[in-house]
C-alpha positions as CSV (number, residue, x, y, z in Angstrom):
1,M,18.1,-172.5,249.3
2,L,19.3,-168.9,249.9
3,P,17.1,-166.1,248.7
4,H,18.3,-164.1,245.7
5,A,18.4,-160.4,245.4
6,R,15.5,-159.3,243.2
7,P,16.3,-156.8,240.4
8,N,13.8,-154.2,239.2
9,P,11.4,-156.4,237.3
10,F,10.3,-153.7,234.9
11,T,13.9,-152.7,234.0
12,R,14.7,-156.3,233.2
13,A,11.6,-156.8,231.2
14,A,12.3,-153.7,229.2
15,T,15.8,-155.0,228.6
16,F,14.4,-158.3,227.2
17,L,11.9,-156.6,225.0
18,C,14.3,-153.9,223.9
19,A,16.5,-156.7,222.4
20,V,13.5,-158.0,220.6
21,V,11.9,-154.9,219.2
22,V,14.7,-152.6,218.3
23,L,18.4,-153.5,217.9
24,G,20.6,-151.2,219.8
25,C,17.9,-149.3,221.7
26,A,18.9,-147.6,224.9
27,L,17.1,-148.2,228.2
28,A,15.9,-145.3,230.3
29,P,17.7,-144.7,233.6
30,V,16.6,-147.1,236.3
31,A,15.4,-144.2,238.5
32,V,12.0,-143.2,237.3
33,A,9.8,-140.6,238.9
34,A,6.8,-142.2,240.6
35,T,4.4,-140.1,238.5
36,D,6.2,-140.9,235.3
37,A,5.9,-144.6,234.8
38,P,7.9,-146.0,231.8
39,D,6.1,-147.1,228.7
40,P,5.4,-150.8,229.0
41,P,7.3,-153.1,226.6
42,D,5.2,-154.6,223.8
43,P,4.6,-158.2,224.7
44,D,3.4,-159.0,221.2
45,A,7.0,-158.3,219.9
46,Y,8.3,-161.4,221.5
47,R,5.5,-163.6,220.1
48,S,5.8,-162.0,216.7
49,L,9.5,-162.6,216.6
50,A,9.0,-166.2,217.6
51,L,6.5,-166.6,214.9
52,E,8.8,-165.1,212.3
53,V,11.7,-167.4,213.4
54,S,9.3,-170.4,213.1
55,R,8.3,-169.3,209.6
56,N,11.9,-168.6,208.6
57,T,13.0,-172.0,209.9
58,K,10.4,-173.7,207.8
59,R,11.4,-171.5,204.8
60,I,15.1,-172.5,205.3
61,A,14.0,-176.2,205.3
62,D,12.0,-175.6,202.1
63,L,15.0,-173.9,200.5
64,G,17.1,-176.9,201.5
65,T,14.7,-179.2,199.7
66,Q,14.7,-177.0,196.6
67,I,18.5,-177.0,196.6
68,D,18.6,-180.7,196.8
69,Q,16.1,-181.0,193.9
70,S,18.1,-178.5,191.9
71,N,21.3,-180.4,192.5
72,A,19.5,-183.6,191.4
73,R,18.4,-181.8,188.2
74,I,21.9,-180.6,187.5
75,A,23.3,-184.1,188.0
76,S,20.7,-185.4,185.6
77,L,21.5,-182.7,183.0
78,D,25.2,-183.5,183.4
79,G,24.5,-187.1,182.6
80,A,22.4,-186.2,179.6
81,I,25.1,-183.7,178.4
82,G,27.8,-186.3,178.7
83,F,25.7,-188.9,176.8
84,T,24.8,-186.5,174.1
85,Q,28.4,-185.3,173.7
86,Q,29.5,-188.9,173.3
87,R,26.9,-189.5,170.6
88,L,27.8,-186.3,168.9
89,D,31.5,-187.2,169.0
90,A,30.7,-190.6,167.6
91,T,28.6,-189.2,164.8
92,R,31.3,-186.7,163.9
93,A,33.9,-189.4,163.9
94,E,31.6,-191.5,161.6
95,I,31.2,-188.5,159.3
96,A,35.0,-188.0,159.2
97,R,35.5,-191.7,158.5
98,Y,32.8,-191.8,155.8
99,R,34.1,-188.6,154.3
100,G,37.4,-190.3,153.8
101,I,35.8,-193.3,152.1
102,V,33.7,-191.0,149.8
103,R,36.8,-189.0,148.9
104,S,38.8,-192.1,148.0
105,R,35.9,-193.5,146.0
106,A,35.4,-190.2,144.2
107,A,39.1,-190.0,143.3
108,F,39.1,-193.5,142.0
109,M,36.0,-192.9,140.0
110,Y,37.4,-189.7,138.5
111,T,40.6,-191.4,137.6
112,H,38.7,-194.2,135.7
113,L,35.9,-192.0,134.5
114,H,36.4,-193.0,130.8
115,S,36.9,-196.7,131.6
116,P,34.0,-197.6,133.8
117,Q,34.4,-201.2,132.8
118,E,37.7,-201.3,134.7
119,V,36.1,-199.8,137.7
120,L,33.1,-202.1,137.6
121,D,34.8,-205.1,136.1
122,I,32.5,-204.9,133.0
123,H,33.5,-207.4,130.2
124,H,30.7,-206.7,127.7
125,I,30.1,-203.4,126.1
126,E,26.3,-203.7,126.4
127,D,26.8,-203.5,130.2
128,V,28.6,-200.1,130.2
129,A,25.4,-198.0,130.4
130,P,24.0,-199.9,133.5
131,G,27.5,-199.6,135.0
132,K,27.5,-195.9,134.6
133,Q,24.1,-195.8,136.3
134,Y,25.5,-197.8,139.1
135,V,28.3,-195.3,139.5
136,R,25.9,-192.4,139.7
137,A,23.7,-194.3,142.1
138,A,26.7,-195.0,144.4
139,A,27.6,-191.3,144.3
140,T,24.0,-190.4,145.2
141,A,24.0,-192.9,148.1
142,D,27.2,-191.4,149.4
143,V,25.7,-187.9,149.3
144,D,22.5,-189.2,151.1
145,T,24.5,-190.9,153.7
146,M,26.7,-187.9,154.4
147,D,23.6,-185.7,154.6
148,A,21.9,-188.1,157.1
149,L,25.0,-188.2,159.2
150,T,25.3,-184.4,159.1
151,R,21.7,-183.9,160.1
152,T,22.1,-186.3,162.9
153,A,25.2,-184.4,164.1
154,Q,23.3,-181.1,163.9
155,Q,20.5,-182.6,165.9
156,F,22.9,-183.8,168.6
157,S,24.6,-180.5,168.6
158,A,21.3,-178.6,168.9
159,H,20.2,-180.9,171.7
160,L,23.5,-180.5,173.4
161,G,23.2,-176.7,173.3
162,D,19.7,-176.9,174.8
163,L,21.0,-179.2,177.6
164,Q,23.9,-176.8,178.3
165,A,21.5,-173.8,178.3
166,S,19.2,-175.7,180.7
167,R,22.2,-176.6,182.9
168,Q,23.3,-173.0,183.0
169,Q,19.8,-171.8,183.9
170,E,19.6,-174.5,186.6
171,Q,23.0,-173.5,188.0
172,S,21.8,-169.9,188.2
173,N,18.6,-171.1,190.0
174,L,20.8,-173.1,192.4
175,D,23.1,-170.2,193.1
176,A,20.0,-168.0,193.8
177,L,18.6,-170.6,196.2
178,V,21.8,-171.1,198.0
179,S,22.2,-167.3,198.3
180,A,18.6,-166.9,199.6
181,K,19.1,-169.7,202.1
182,T,22.4,-168.3,203.4
183,A,20.9,-164.8,203.8
184,L,17.8,-166.2,205.6
185,Q,20.0,-168.3,207.9
186,T,22.0,-165.2,208.8
187,V,18.9,-163.2,209.6
188,T,17.2,-166.1,211.4
189,A,20.3,-166.8,213.5
190,R,20.3,-163.1,214.6
191,Q,16.6,-163.3,215.3
192,Q,17.0,-166.5,217.2
193,K,19.7,-164.9,219.4
194,Q,17.3,-162.0,220.1
195,L,14.6,-164.6,221.0
196,D,17.0,-166.6,223.2
197,D,18.2,-163.4,224.9
198,A,14.6,-162.4,225.6
199,G,13.6,-165.9,226.6
200,N,16.6,-166.7,228.7
201,I,14.6,-166.4,231.9
202,T,15.3,-169.1,234.5
203,I,12.5,-171.3,235.8
204,M,14.1,-171.2,239.2
205,G,14.2,-167.9,241.1
206,D,12.1,-165.4,242.9
207,A,8.8,-164.1,241.5
208,E,8.9,-160.5,240.2
209,L,5.2,-160.0,240.5
210,T,3.0,-160.0,243.6
211,P,-0.3,-161.8,243.9
212,D,-2.1,-158.4,243.8
213,Q,-0.3,-157.4,240.6
214,I,-1.2,-160.8,239.0
215,T,-4.8,-160.5,240.1
216,A,-5.2,-157.0,238.8
217,W,-3.8,-158.0,235.5
218,F,-6.2,-160.9,235.2
219,Q,-9.2,-158.9,236.3
220,A,-8.4,-156.1,233.8
221,R,-8.7,-158.7,231.0
222,G,-12.4,-159.3,231.9
223,T,-12.0,-163.1,231.2
224,H,-14.6,-165.5,232.5
225,Y,-13.0,-168.4,234.5
226,Q,-14.1,-171.5,236.3
227,L,-12.2,-172.6,239.4
228,S,-13.3,-175.4,241.7
229,G,-15.3,-174.5,244.9
230,D,-15.2,-170.9,245.8
231,T,-11.6,-170.3,244.8
232,T,-10.9,-166.9,243.4
233,I,-8.2,-165.7,241.0
234,A,-6.7,-163.8,244.0
235,D,-6.6,-167.0,245.9
236,L,-5.0,-168.9,243.1
237,A,-2.4,-166.1,242.4
238,A,-1.4,-166.2,246.1
239,M,-1.0,-170.0,245.9
240,F,1.3,-169.8,242.9
241,I,3.5,-167.2,244.6
242,E,3.5,-169.2,247.9
243,E,4.2,-172.6,246.4
244,G,6.8,-171.1,244.0
245,A,8.6,-169.5,246.9
246,A,8.6,-172.8,248.8
247,E,10.5,-174.5,245.9
248,H,12.3,-171.4,244.7
249,V,10.4,-171.6,241.4
250,R,9.2,-168.4,239.8
251,G,5.5,-168.7,240.6
252,D,4.4,-165.7,238.5
253,I,5.7,-167.3,235.3
254,A,4.1,-170.6,236.4
255,F,0.8,-168.6,236.6
256,A,1.4,-167.3,233.0
257,Q,2.0,-170.9,232.0
258,S,-1.4,-171.9,233.5
259,I,-3.1,-169.1,231.5
260,L,-1.9,-170.8,228.3
261,E,-2.6,-174.3,229.5
262,T,-6.2,-173.7,230.7
263,G,-7.3,-171.0,228.4
264,S,-7.3,-168.4,231.2
265,F,-8.8,-171.0,233.6
266,A,-11.9,-171.4,231.4
267,H,-11.5,-175.2,232.0
268,A,-9.9,-175.6,235.4
269,L,-12.4,-177.5,237.5
270,D,-10.1,-180.5,237.9
271,N,-7.5,-178.2,239.6
272,N,-4.9,-179.1,236.9
273,Y,-3.4,-175.8,235.8
274,G,-0.4,-177.1,233.9
275,G,-1.9,-179.7,231.5
276,I,-0.1,-182.4,233.5
277,G,-0.8,-185.8,232.1
278,A,-2.5,-184.5,229.0
279,C,-1.1,-185.7,225.6
280,D,-2.3,-186.2,222.0
281,S,-3.1,-189.8,222.6
282,C,-4.4,-189.5,226.2
283,S,-8.1,-189.6,227.1
284,G,-7.8,-187.0,229.8
285,E,-5.4,-185.3,232.3
286,I,-4.6,-185.7,235.9
287,A,-7.1,-184.3,238.4
288,F,-6.0,-182.9,241.7
289,P,-8.1,-182.9,244.9
290,T,-7.7,-179.1,245.6
291,P,-6.4,-176.0,243.9
292,R,-3.3,-175.9,246.1
293,D,-2.6,-179.5,245.2
294,G,-2.7,-178.6,241.5
295,V,-0.5,-175.6,241.9
296,R,2.0,-177.6,244.1
297,G,2.2,-180.4,241.5
298,Q,2.9,-178.0,238.7
299,I,5.6,-176.1,240.8
300,Q,7.3,-179.4,241.8
301,M,7.4,-180.5,238.2
302,L,8.8,-177.2,237.0
303,R,11.5,-177.6,239.6
304,N,12.2,-181.1,238.4
305,Y,12.7,-179.9,234.9
306,A,15.0,-177.0,236.0
307,D,16.9,-178.1,239.0
308,P,19.4,-181.0,238.6
309,T,19.7,-181.3,242.4
310,S,15.9,-181.6,243.0
311,R,15.1,-184.6,245.1
312,A,12.0,-185.7,247.0
313,A,14.1,-185.2,250.2
314,N,14.7,-181.5,249.5
315,L,11.2,-180.6,248.5
316,A,9.2,-178.4,250.8
317,N,6.4,-180.9,250.6
318,P,6.1,-184.6,249.7
319,P,5.9,-185.3,245.9
320,S,2.5,-184.7,244.5
321,P,0.5,-188.0,244.9
322,P,-1.6,-187.6,241.8
323,I,1.5,-187.3,239.7
324,Y,4.0,-189.6,241.5
325,G,1.8,-192.0,243.4
326,S,0.5,-192.3,246.9
327,D,3.2,-194.6,248.2
328,P,5.8,-192.4,249.8
329,V,8.8,-194.5,248.8
330,A,7.6,-195.1,245.3
331,S,6.7,-191.5,244.8
332,A,10.1,-190.4,246.0
333,V,11.8,-192.7,243.5
334,A,9.6,-191.5,240.7
335,Y,10.4,-187.9,241.5
336,D,14.1,-188.5,241.9
337,T,14.4,-190.5,238.6
338,F,12.5,-188.0,236.5
339,F,13.7,-188.4,232.9
340,A,14.3,-184.7,232.2
341,K,15.7,-183.7,235.6
342,G,17.6,-180.4,235.3
343,R,17.4,-180.5,231.5
344,V,15.4,-177.2,231.2
345,P,17.0,-174.5,233.3
346,T,15.5,-171.6,231.3
347,W,12.1,-171.0,229.7
348,N,13.4,-170.6,226.2
349,L,14.1,-174.4,226.3
350,M,10.5,-175.3,227.1
351,G,8.5,-176.8,224.3
352,N,9.9,-179.2,221.6
353,G,9.3,-182.1,223.9
354,N,10.0,-180.4,227.2
355,W,6.6,-180.1,228.9
356,A,4.9,-179.6,225.6
357,T,5.6,-180.6,222.0
358,A,4.9,-177.3,220.3
359,P,8.1,-175.3,219.4
360,E,6.3,-172.0,220.1
361,Y,5.3,-173.1,223.6
362,A,7.8,-171.0,225.5
363,P,7.3,-167.9,223.4
364,K,3.6,-168.1,224.1
365,V,4.1,-168.5,227.9
366,L,6.7,-165.7,228.0
367,G,4.5,-163.4,225.8
368,I,1.8,-163.7,228.5
369,Y,4.4,-163.1,231.3
370,F,5.7,-160.0,229.5
371,D,2.1,-158.8,229.2
372,M,1.7,-159.2,233.0
373,L,5.0,-157.3,233.6
374,A,4.0,-154.5,231.2
375,F,0.6,-154.1,232.9
376,A,2.2,-153.9,236.3
377,A,4.8,-151.4,235.0
378,H,2.1,-149.2,233.6
379,R,0.3,-149.1,236.9
380,T,3.5,-148.2,238.9
């Protein structure tokens, strides 16, 4: 594979972080005096933005759930409003019907007020007094019935008003939720674009840091590490750059990935620097016979993720036996039929099931890488 021209690493890193930290910021001219090194970009900005995007994404999902619940409450209120309106209409219709009956009866009674025996079909004079009492009782019953129907209608009307007020309040709540979700989606989309722009770094390519720069960065952190045998960080940094160059994979970012995977090589005696073979349900991870074997296996796997043309036949070295098996034919088939071959050309696609399950995997790796770049830029 032909070598690629290498841009100024610090200018490019500044470009990435500039997009993250401040919208519309201007880069300093590329030419910088040797005695006036540019301020290093803030590597925490990338990680902070990634965290904010993650939180916003969860908040958007929560708002979506609340919107669904609000819509369900509105649907329930609409059903209750419709049922109550029907009962109110039926009660009002009954009032109107009964009012007509009462009016007709009252008119008839008034017309025959002086001859109650005609009204009540009374044939004996001694029954007139009880008949009049019956007339009064009937009138009282009519009044009571009308009062009861009126009270029922008033109750339905009041309940309907309460339901309509609740529905209006719920609609206002829904509108606010929708507005908040829309606004947050707009902000998050802009943030995600910034994050993608900053993280759109290819897995394939030339390293931008030298082994000496990587070593100096690591030593400046004062971190205790455990490597097998007498291997030093300087040795390991050189291996990452050499093995990365052999497969045209960016070995400096692979080193940053290893910092995350091993806790800064605090647990790296098995020479597995990429967490290869480790999973939530696994009892352990793959062990490699030597540090170089571990680096080579990691680099080969990164190439398999990133390069759709990667084949065992075009690797600089045979596929890693601990990963793909010791049988040459079977290991070549295993490498060539990798399930995610070429699916992840850039680092911002890592995580979410690619190499790791965590959605913040790539931002963490790139945050470490930006820290390395910033350190090297400050020492220039």
